[in-house]
N, C-alpha and C positions, 0 to 999 in steps of 0.2 A: 368721778361721775357715778351717779346711782344707777342701779339696775333698771329702775323705772324709766329714766331718761334714755338709756341705751335702747330699750324696747320701743319707746315712742319714736325714736329716730329711725330705727329699722322698719317699723310699720309705715312710716311716711315714705321711706325709700321703696318699699314693696308696692305702695299705692301708686307711685309715680311711674314705675317701670312699665306697666302695661300701656299707659297712656303715651309713653315715649315712642312706642312702636306705631302709633296711629296719628300722632300730631305732625305738624309741619316743622321742619328744622329751621334754623336761623337763616338759611339760604333759600327758604320758601320752596324747597323741593320735596315732593312727597316721597316718603321712604319706600313704600310698596308700589311705586310706579312701574308699570309693565310696558313692554314694547313687543309688538306683534308684526309678523309678516305672513300673509296668506298667498298661496299660489296653487296652481293645478298642474298635475303631471299624470298622464294616463287616465284621465277622467276622474281623478280622485283629488279632493281638496286637502292640501297639506298646510299645517300651521307651525310657525316658529315663534316661540315666546321666551322672553327673558325678563328678569327683574323681580319676579314674585317670590321665587324660592331659590335657595342655595346662593344667597347674595355675597357670602364671604369668599367664594371660590374665585380664582382668577377669571374664569369664564364659566357660565352655566346657561344651558338652553334646554327647553322642553320642546320636542318635535312630536306632532301628532297626526295620525291619519285615522279618521273615524273615531273609534273609542280606544285605539291603541296609542299610548303616549309613553315616550322615552325621555328620561332626563340624563344629560351628559354634562359632566363637570371636568375642568382641567385645573391643575395646580402645579406650580413650579417651586422647587426648593430654594431657600434663600442662601446667599453666600456664593463664593467663587467655586468653580469646579476644579477638582484635582485629578481628573481622570482623562482618558483619551478616547472615550466612546460616549454615545448618547444613552443614558440610562432611562429609556422611555418604558413605562409600565402602563399597560391597558388592561383594565378589569371590566368585565361585562357581567351583570348580575340579573338573574330572573328569580324573583321571590314569589312565593305562592300567593301572597296577598293580591298580586296583580290580576289574578283570576278568581279571587274570592274563596280561596281554600286555605286550610291550615295544613302545614307540612305533616306528612304521615310518619316522620321519624320519631324515635323514642323521646327526644328532647323537644319535639314539636317546633323545631327551628331549622333553618337551612344550614347545611354543613359546608364541606370543602367544595370548591368550584367543580361543577360537572363538566363532562367532555364538551357538551354543546357550548357552555359558557366560555371555555378556553378557545374553542373554534371561532366563536363570534368576536372574542377579543382579538384574535389574529386577523380577522376580516377588517377590523378597525385599524389595527396597528400597521398593516402592510402599506396602505396608500398614504398615511400621514407621515410616516417616518422619513421618507426621502425629502420632504419639504422643509425640514428644520435646517437652518443655515449651517454650513461647514464650520466646525470648531465649537458649536454649541453643545457643551457636554454637561449642562445642568440637569438635575433630575426632574423629570416631568411625569406626572401621574394623571391618567385619564380614567374616570370611573363612570361607566354608563349603566343606568338602572332602569328597568322596565317598571313604570308606575301603574299602568293598567293595560290589559290586553283583551281584545274581543275574539282572539283566535283567528281572525281573518287575514292579518298581515304578519309576516315574519318580522320581528323587531330588529333584526341584525342590520339591515340596510338603513333603517331609521336611525339607529344608534350611531352609525358611521357619519351620516349627514349632520346629526346633532353635534357630534364631536368636532366636525369641521367648523360649524357655526360657533361653538364655544371657544375654539382656538382663535377664531377671527375676533371675538369680543375681548379676549384676554390681552394682557400686556406681554405675552410670550412671543418672541420673534418666530414667525412661521410663514412659509411661502404659499399659503393657500389662497382662496378656498378650493375645495374639491367637491365633486358631485358623484354620487354612487347610485346606480340603478339596477334593478333586476328585470331580466327579460325571460319570458317563457314562450313556448310554441305549442299550439294545439291544432292538429290537422293542417300543418303547414303555415298557419297564421301566427305571426309574432304578437306577443301580448306584453305591454309595458306595465310594470308593477302588478304582476298577477297575484291573486289571492291564494291562500293555502289550498282551497278546493281546486282552483285552476292549476296549481302546480302539480297536484296529484294526477292530473290528466296530461300534463305537459311532457314532451320528450326532451326538453331543454330547461336547464336552470342556470342562467348566466348572471353573474354579478360582475359589474363593470364599474371601475372608478377612474376618474380622469380630472385633469385641470381643464382650462378652457381649450387648449390646443394639443395636449399630450395625454397618452394613456399611462396610468399609474399602476393598475392592478386588474387582473382578470382571474375569476374563479368559475369553473364550469363543471357541471355534471350533466351528462347527456346520454341518450340512447342511440349511439352510433350515428351522430350527425356528420354530414360530409363537410369537408373543409370549405367548400363554396358556400354552403348554408351558414356555417359558423362565421365566415367573414361578413356575410350579410347581416347577421345578428350583431356583430361588433360595430359595424358602421351605423346601424340603427341605434345602438345603445349610446353612442357618444353624444349626439345632439340631445337625447333625452336626459342624460346625466347632467349636461351643462345647465339645464333649467333650474337645478338646485343652487347654482353659483350666484346669480344676481340677487335673489332674496337674502342670501347671507351677507352680501356686500351692503345692501340697504340697511339690514339690521345692525351691522357693525357701525355704519355711519350714524345711526340713531343712539346706540347705547354702548359702543365699543370703547375700550380704554386705549390710551396712548401706549405704544410699544416701549417697553423698558430697555434700557441699555445694559446688555449682559456682556460679560467678558468672554471673548471667543478665544479658544486655544488653537491658534493658527500657526502653522509651520512658517518660519521665515525663509525667504528665497535664498538667503545666504547659507542657511544650514543645509537645504536641499542641494544646492550647488556644490557644497563642500563634500557631502556624502557621495554625490554622483561622481565627483572627481576621483574619490578614493575607491569606489566599489563598482562603478557601472561596468567596467570592462570584465571584472571577475564575475559579476552577475550574468552578464551576457554569455560568457562561456558555459556557465551551468545550464542556462535555458536553451542553448543551441545544441547541447549534447543529449540526443534521445536515449542514450544508454542509462541515464540517471532514472532510478525509480522514485517513488514518492518520498520515501524516508531518506534515500541517498541524496536526493535533491534538497530536502529540508535540512539535512545535516551540513551540506556544503554551504547553503545560504547562511546558516547560523554561524559557521566559521568565518564567513566574510563579515558578518555583523560584529563579531568579537574582534576582528582585526581593526575595524573602524573604531570600535570602542577604545582600544588601546591607544590609538592615535589621539583621540579626543582627551583621554585621561592624561597623556603626556603634555598636551597643550593646555590642560586645565580649562577646557571649554565646558563648563557646567550646564549652560543653557542647551547646548546641542546634545549633551548626554541625556538630559531629561526626555527629549523627543526622538532619541536615536531609533528605536524600533519603528516609529511612525515614518521617519525620514527614509529609512532603508526600504520600507514597504512601498513608499511613494516612488522611489527610484526603480525598483524591480517591476512595479506596475507599468511604469513608462517604458521599460525595456521590452517587456512581453507584448504590450499593445503595439508598439512600433514594429516589431518583427511580424506580428500577425497581419497588420495593415499593409506593410510594405512587401513582405515576401510570401504571405499566404501559408506559412508553416506555424505549427503549434509546438508546445513544450515537449511533447513526446515524439515529434517528427511527423505526425499525421497531417493529412490534408484537411481542409476546413470541413468537408462533408463526410469524413471517414469515421466509421464506428470502430471502437476497440474490439479486439478478439473476443469471441463469445464461447462460452462452455455451458451446456445444459445437461442436467441429469435428473430424471424423475425416479421416484421410488427408492430414494437413497436410504430411507429408514423404513424397511418393509413392515415392521411391527405396527407402525402408525396407520391411521386411516388413509392418509395421503401425505406425500412429502416431495420436495424438489430442491435442487441446488442450482443457483443461477450465478454465473460469473460474467462480468463485462469488464475486461481489463483487470485491474486490481480490486475492483468492487465485487464483493461476494456476499450473497444473501441466501440463507437457508429458510425455506418456508414449509410449514406443516399445516395440515388440515385435520380438524377434529369435528366429528358429527355428533349431534345430540338431539334430544327430544324437543318438540315445540315449546315445552315449558322451560327449556334452557335459554330461551330468547332473553335478550337484555331488556329490562324494564326501564323505560325512559320517563323522566319526570320533568318534561318541558312544557312551556306555555303553548307551543304550537307543534304540529307534526304528529306522527304516529306514536302510540303508547309503548310499542315494543319494537325491537330490532332483531331479526332472526339471522342476519349475516353480519359478522364482526371481523374486522382485521386489526390486529394489534401489532404495532411496530415497536421494535426494541433496538436501541442503539447503545450497546454496552461499551465501556471505556476501552476494552482491549482491542476493539475494531480499529482504533487509531493509535494503538500502542501508548495508552495513557492510563493513569491511575485515577480513579474517581469513585464517588459514592453513588449507590443506587437509591433513589428516593421514590416518591409517589408519582403522580401524573406529571409528565413533562410536556410543556407546550409544543416543543418541536416534534416529539415522538407522536403526540396526539394528532398534530397537523399532517405529518407524513403518512401516518396510518390511515387517516380519513381520506386523504387523496387517493391512495391505492384502493381503499374500500369502494369509493365512488367509481373508480375505473372498472373494477370487476363486477360491480353490482348489475351492470347493464346486460351481462350475458348469463346471469343465473336463471334457472328455470322458475316459473311461478310457484307460489306456495302450494297451490292445489295439486300440482304435479310432483312436487318435491317438498314434503312437509318437515324436513330436517331443519334444525338450527345448525349453522355452519360457523365455525371459528377458524380463521387463518392466523397463524403466528408467523411473523417475519423477524428473524434473528439476524442482524447485520454481523457478519463474520469479519469483514474487512471493508473499509470505506475509502474510496477515492473518487467521490462525486456521484450524485444521482442515485442514492440508495433507495429512494422512494420509487423510482421507475424500475429499478431492479426488483423491488418487492412486487410490483405489478406483474412482471414476467414470471418470477418464481411462484407467485401465488396462483397464476393461471395454470401453470403446469401441475402444481400440487392439487388443484381442484380436479383436474382431469385424472390424475393418479388416484384420487379418492373415488373415482367413478361417478362424480357429480355430473349430470347431463348439461354442462354448459354448452352454449351454441357454438362457440369458437374461441380461439386464443385471444388474449389481450396482451399487448406489449406497450411499453412506454419508453420514452427517451427525453433527455433534457437538451435544450437548445440554448446556446449563449450568444452574446453580442458584444462586439468591441467597436467603439465609435471613435471618431476623430473630430474635435470641435474647433470652430473658429474662435480664437482667443478674444476677438473684439465683440462678436455678436453672441457667442455661446451656442450657435446653431451647428448641427451635425453636417460636416462636409464629406465624410467618408465613413464606411462601416463594413464590418465583416460578420457574417452569421456562422457560428460554430456548432457543429453537430456532435452530440455526446461529449459534453464538457467534463474535464477533470475537476477535482476539488479546488485546485489552485486557479484554474481558469474561471471557476465560479467566483472565487474571491477577488480576482483581479479584473474580471469582466464587468459588464453593465447590467445584465439580466440573467435570470435563471427561469427559463420558460419550459416547464414540464408539460408534456403532451402525451396522453395515453389513449389507446383505441384499438379497434380491430381492423381487419382489411376493409370493412365497409365504411368506417367512420370513427369519429372521436367520441370517447366516453368520459374523459376527465381532463381538465386543464388547471394549472396553477402558474400564474405569472407574477414574479417579484422582481423588483429592480432597485438599483442603487441611485442612479441619477434622478433628477426631478422630472421624470416623464420621458417617454419615447413616442415619436409620431406613430399614429395608428397604421400608416402604410407599411412601416418597417415591421410592426407586430404581425400584420397579415402576411407579410412576405416570409416570415419564419415558419408558417404552417406547412409549406410544401417540402422543405428539407426534413422536417420532422416526420412527415408522412412516408417519405422514401426510406428513412432510417427505420421507421416502425415496420415496414414491410420486410426489410432485410432481417430484422431481429425475429419476426414471425416465421420466416423461412427456417431459421435455425431451431426455433422452438418446436416446429412441426416435425422436424426430423427426429426429435426425441419422443414426442407423444402427440398424436394427431386427433384422437378421439378419446372420450372418457373410457377408462379401462373397466373391464368387467372383473370385479373383485371376487376371486374364488377362495381367498384365504379366510380362515376362521376368525381373524381379528376385526373384520369389518362389522360395524354395527348393523343391526336389523331393526326395521319397524314392523311390528306384527299387525294383525288384522285390526281395523278400527271399528269399534262398536258404537252405534248412535245411542246417546243417552239424552233424551229431550232434544234440545237444539244444540248440544255440544258434541264433542268427539273424544273418545277414549283412545289414546295412542300408547302402544307398548314399545318401549325402547330397551335394548340390552347392549352390553358391552361387545358381545360377539355372538356368533351363531349358536354355539352350544348353550350359552346362558339363555338366549332367546328361546331355544327349544324347551328348556326346563320350565321357564316362566309360562310359556303357552300351555304346557301340559297341566300345570297347576291351575291355570285359569279355566282351561277346558274342563277339568275335573269338577271345579266348583260351579261354573256357570253352565257348562254343557254346550255342545254344538251339534249340528245335524249329523246323524249317523247315515253313512252312505254304504251301499253294497260295494265291496271291493276295498273299502277303507280299512286301514290298520290302526288300531287303538290300543292304549294301555288300560288294563282293567284290574280290579282287585276281586279275588274270589270271596264271595260272601257266604256261600253254603255249598256243601258237597252231598250229592245224592248218588244212588246206585247207578242211575242212568247218565249222569253227567254232573256238571257244576254250574252254579249261577254266578255270573261275573257282573260286577257293578262298573259301568262305564262312566264317562264324564257326565256331569250334571245329575248324577243319581240314577241314570237309566240302567236297567238290568237286561241281560241277555243270557240265553242258555248255550253253554258249551257242552255239546253231547259227547259221550264217551268215545264215540267213533271219530270225533274231530280233535281229540287230544293229541294223537301221535300217528305217524305213518305205520307204526307197529301196533299189533293187537294189544289192547289194555285189558287186563283181567281185574285189577284192583285200582280204582281211581285214587284212593288215598295214598298209594305208593308214589304218585306223580305230583299231586297238588294238595294243598291244605288251605284252610280258611285264612285269609289275610295275605296270601301270596299274590304277587303282581305278575300278570301275564300279558304277553303281546297277542292280541286276537284280531281276527279279520271278520268283518260282517259279511256273511254269505247269504243272508236272506232275512226277510221280514214280511209278516203277513198283514192283512188289511187292518188287523186290530193292534198293530204296532209291536207284536212280539218279535224279538230279535234273535236270530240264530247266528252263533259265532263258531269260529274255527281257529284252533291254535296251530294245528299242523299246516295250515295254509301259510303261516308265517315262517315255517321251518324249511330248510333245504330238502328237496325231494331225495329219497334214498337212491344211491347209485348215480347221481347226477351232480355236476358241478354248478348247475344253474340254481339260483335262489329265487324264492317267491314265485315259482312257476304256478303253483295252485292259486295264488292270489291273482296273478295276471289272468289265468283262465277263468277264475270265478268272476272277475270284474267284466271280462269280455262276454262271458255267457249271460251275465245278468242283464246286459243291454239288449239281448235278443229274445230271451225266454223268461217267462214268469210262472211261478207256481206257488202254492201254499205249502210250507214245509210241514213235515210230519209232526204228530203230537209229541209232547215232551214227556209223557208218562209211559213207562213200561215198554220202551222201544228196545228191541233186542240188539245185541252187539252183532258185528259182522260174522262172528263164529256161530252164534245162535241162529242167525238167518240161514246160513249154509246148512246147518243141521236140520232145521225145520224143513227146508226145501228138499233135502234128501229123503225125508220120511213121507213126502207126498206121493200119491199115485201118479202115474204117467200123465194122465189128463190134467190132474190138478197142477202138476209141475209145469205143464205147458201154459195153463192159465195164469199161474203165479208169475212165470217168467215174463209173460206179456205185460202183466201189471207192473212188474219191476222195471221192464224196459220203458214203459210209458212214464213211470216216475223218474227214471234216470234221464230220460230225454229232456226233461225240464225241471232239473233238480233245484237250481238256484233262482229264486225270485228276485225281482227288483224291489227297491224300497219305495213305498208309497208315502209321499210327504204331503200332508194337508195342513191347513190352518185349523184352529179350534172350531170355527163355524162349519167348515167342511166336514170335520169329524162328527159334529152333532147331526148334520144332515144325513151322513152315512148311517149313523145309529138309528135315526128315525126310519130310514128306508128299509133297514134290515129287520126292524121290529114290526109287529102287526098293529093295525089301528085299534084304538081304544073305543069300544062301542058297548060292551056289556059290563055286567057287574064283575069287577075284578079287584084283586087285592092291590094295595099301593106298594110299589117296589121302589126302593132307593138304591141307585147305582146297580140295579139289576138284582138286588137281594130282597126277598120278601120280608116285609117288616114284621109280620105277625106269626111267622113260622116258629115252631118250637124245636123241631129236630128234622134231620134229613129223611128219616123214615116216614114222617107225616107230611112230607112235601106234597103239595097239590100238583096234579098233572098239568095244570095251566101255568105253573110257576117256573120261570126259566132258571136253569142252573148257571148263574152268572157270577162273575168275579165279585169279590168283596170290595168295600169302598176304597181300599188303597192298593188293589192288586194290579190294576191296569194303567197304562200311560195315557189313555184317552179319556176325556171327560164324559160322564153320563148325566142325563137329566132325569128327574122324577117322572115316571110314566106309569100308566096302568096297563096291565097285560090281560087281555081277555083270552078265552079258550081258542086256540088256533084252529082255523078251518083247514080241512085236509085238502092238499093240493097234490095231484098226481103228476109226476115228472115222466117224460118220455124215457123208457128204459134204455133205448139205444143212444140217447143224447148224453153227452158228457156233462156231468154236474160240476159246477164251479162253486167257489165259496160265495160268490155274489148271488148265484141262483138259489142256493140252499137257504131256506127260511123255515121258520117254525111251521110245522104241519106239512112240509114237503115230503112226498113218498118217493123213494128210490129203491132200486135193486142193488144190494150190496154184496160183496164177496168177502168171506171170512179170510182175513189176512193173518190173524194170530189168535190162538186160544189161550187165554190167561186164567188165573185162579178165580178171579171175580167177574170176568166178563170177556168180551170179544173185541178185537180190533178189526174194524170193517173197512174194506177198500171201497170207496164210493165212486171211483173213476176220476181220471184227470189228476191223479196224485193226491186227491183229497181223502182223508181217513176220518173215521168217527169211532165212537165207542158205544158198546151195548153192555149194560150191567145186568148180571144175573139177579133175578128176584130171589127172595128167600125160599129155599127148598124147591127151586124151579130150574136147577141146572140141567140142561139137556145135553145130549151128545152132539157136539158140533165138530166138523172137520174143516181143515184149511181148504179153501176153494169152494165151500158150499155157498150157494146163492140164497140170500134172504131178502124178503120184502120188508123194508123198515120205513119208519117215519121219523122225521127230526122233531124231537120233543123239547130240546133245550140246548144250551151251550155251556160248557164248563168255564172255569176261571181263566183258562188259557185259550178260549175261543174254539175248543174242539167240539164238534157236534156230538150231542148225546142222543142216541137213537133208541127207538122202541120197536118191537115187532108188530107188524100189521096183523090184525085179527082177520083171517080170511073169511070168517063167517060174516 
């Protein structure tokens, strides 16, 4: 055949294929015919649809509420099963196209299943698994995918109901349908099918699944709901969930397939009777002896199994050998259940409502932020707490719910805890499920984020397992949280409740039952349910109910709540004996959160591994950013320059202060350079600050007082004194040392000595001023009030410096001696200064820095005579300077009174005075 003919035939085939999908087949049935069912639950319209997409699956259904639509498909493997369990796999997928987004991953596609996807898969798996017929061991896969999401409804419940409908349509044998519903509660009112916004306000998140007359699965997260209110919610949920069942039956009648005949791997009655005859008495002896531990009991049962195997091998019974483990398990299940129902005793000799011995210890690993060890019988769990910054929160990439999670509980079940050898892989469905259950239980008592901004991670390491390790995790996690100092409201405890039933062989109805408190691992395996309930003394915070039979009446489920509550209170008593309130962490290993600084509408939070690291970080940030300098506060500074009278120290944020020579040490200092040098770091205390922001520092205030064992006495006195008295500290130029002051005072005449001593006593009475803290606007107002009005011809001054001056000697009398543009911490505005008017002050009145303005006349006392001028005491501890004019040095003595006028201020805010011409 030529190439041309082959191409023509292929083109013909390609032209006919698209038409084949849209034409009618020979049976006159439309290929894309769809079937729908619409119904209403909780005031919301729900749609079931099949036939349009995924037609090759055994069953496929699209379920939608509003704009949220979920596709669920089911498929069964072909061929006979060669296993003794049901290999059911449920996968739930949330892809970003469902909300119109491209994944933010490097490959721009979804990766491995996320935690939420695993949890939603478990929500679907738990109610459908018990309804497969006994002996059906063919591989079944359920794949639920979210097609679109408007963010209003959580798709998990929709996926479970869609899966039930898909199984009803398929040819796979299954004992459904089921209905699943979500119930919330806001202000005491129950809400059916709550939206995500309503769930954020709800104190209850109940997921309930059932058949027409029996409960199949319960999952609860609550904020301490009472058992009575919980029972009301369960009884409300049952009739609402049933509303999903009839539409599924109608849809299956329209479009369902005939159920296929699958081979069931059933045990023959003959094999079970034969095993019972050989092993029942021996098994009963093991189960009636409470001296057996978990592994001793398991070893004894294994020996019995091997004895039976030898008998079958001698007889050549190959069929019985294939199902021997299953047959032995059936016999021992019968023995255990019969003893519990008839005698009311359990494997370890406990009564039905008895809790195993408890052991609690908190702070077992003191180096960690928080830790606790919890033992219940042979079950042992080690829980640890790690605190982190808000940015350590887990980022969630889900279609619904919050974007981050600040509280995480990670549960780990290593192989050694059951004395096995195994490999450690990635996310495990069982570990994720158990960890999430404990996480929901503890979440109810955590403080709000505004009060406690930490991210919290709890790790639960199962050290030994003999039943209910998830509830042991709740108890150990609660104690570890308190050991970490987290202000949880109260303890949370959990316990697992089991059930053993007796059925009528003819009707299959329950004729008798026993409720077991705190079940062992073997009781979980041989019993009917595993009902995990956690909560506080006030109420329930989390529930998870799983079962093996095809449902339990809701009355029995509600009856289990009271034994669980009593056991929970018993466990809480033991936990509170170990730790009752959050500990106050005094050790240096606890993390610290520093001050939070507002940046726009965000928050900057500082987190460190421990207190010492936090202190170093805060010092660096304070030095760069700066913070408010307070009188009495101790700071670290760096020496920037050394003068004869003291040193200038740079504090945090670039602020500078003067450390006078008299404040360097308790001992007299003759040479400053002997003690400090440029670049040296010093601890200093702020002991004063004037109205212009100049800071006065002291190093000796941070040193121990000589001859005393007390430290920081000067600092405490300075801080206390600063609250009561205020004054403007002395000028920073040419201030004599303590030695010079005493020498000068000794040279004064008697009268002058008396006047000088009065001046010194007044100054000493109010030596330490308070810090004056203002905003920029307030500082501008103060500068304006201290300057004179601009009314006459004056020179323009920028930052207090005359712009057209040439030298100091040619300075005009009406020009202020003000700081340069970068000398002061306070802002100045461009002003014009006119010639000051002369204002006479009352000689007897005390002059303050606020009263002293340009042109103010005062009577001053000579405090010190220097080479180039005088230091004048103006009263009230305020001092000024008078500079000698050229060839105009007169004879002045300490104590002389002079009439002076304030002509300007220097760069440090010190008044510059001129003599008043008496003429």
